[in-house]
C-alpha positions, 0 to 999 in steps of 0.5 A: 614586192615593189609592184602589185597588180590588182584585178578582179573576177569581173566588174563591181567586185570591190577592186577600188576599195580593196586597192585603197585598203592595201594602200592604207595598210602600207601607208600605216607601216610607213611605206610610200605608195603610188596608185596607177590606173592604166585606163579609167572608163566611164568618167568624164575629164575632171571628175572623181576617178578610181585613183582619186577614190583610193587617195580619199580613203587611204591617204597621201598616195601618188595618183597616175592615170594613163588614159581616161575615156568617158563611156563605161566600156572595156578600155579598148572599146571606150578608146575606139569609140572616143577616137582616143589612143588606147593604153598598151601593156608596155605603157602600163609596164613602163609607167609602173616601173618609173613609179617603182623607182620612187615608191616602196609600193606601186598598186596597179588597178585594172579595169574589170577582169584580167582579160579585159582588152586594153587595145585592139591588138588584144593586150590585157592587164595580164600582159602588163603583169608579165612584163613587170614580173609582178604578183597579182592580187585577185578580188572576188565576189562573195556569193554564188557564181564566184567559184567559177570566175575565180577558178577561170581567172586563176587558171589563166594566171597560172597558164601565163606563169603569173604569181597569184598572191591571194584572193580577197573577197571585195565585199563581204556581206553583213548577213552572208548567205550559205553560198558565201559562207561555204565559199570561204573554204572553197575559194582557196581550193579553186584558186590554188592561192590563200585567202588574203582578206575580206573587205566588209560591204559598205567599207567605201562609205566609211569616212577616211579616218575610220577606213584607215583605222580598219583597213589592216583588220581586213587584210592578211599579213602578206598585205600588211594587215592582221586578218586571219583567214582560218579564224574568219572562216571558222567564225563565219561558218560556225553553227 
């Protein structure tokens, strides 16, 4: 798995912190890691972006942004409004391929959800994943509404012949409600893929050392961690 594409069921579901956790686990095992952010939106030039945040939390990674647009919009819209060139799926695939030649793992973090448009021709992160023949990790929210968005995204991945590696809950509540606890059993069913982790809410506010020490405990072995989905679900749903 030299390239892993990380997408979400929507925006603000914990993609960047999850990407950092996967990077931290890989670094802890001695692997070299690159983080590719195809389109960074809502961040001014010189400001701290998502790839920078991954590096802050996870440690020494190669950071690459293909484009940065100032307004917090979908990449295609942000590029058009800024009068800047868009990022196309082929650009993403070529950049990831070059990084893979010199790194053990390349993490490609998308913007928003799977089908957010990168360009005005309708290119998406899903198209880039297809060009790369790379597996996709889906980051989902914990609570009410997540089953619908998770199933829709998972169906789209299957329709495109893409491999869904697993689903990570990007921000697991400290005091989960009934819906969140029930969703632990339902997310694998609606996605057709295993739960691959649960990142505690607020993890991005940890100091780098604490984050790196804990990251592996939030991720399943397929992501380099020690997290056990069955045990976690049992503990969270116990009376």
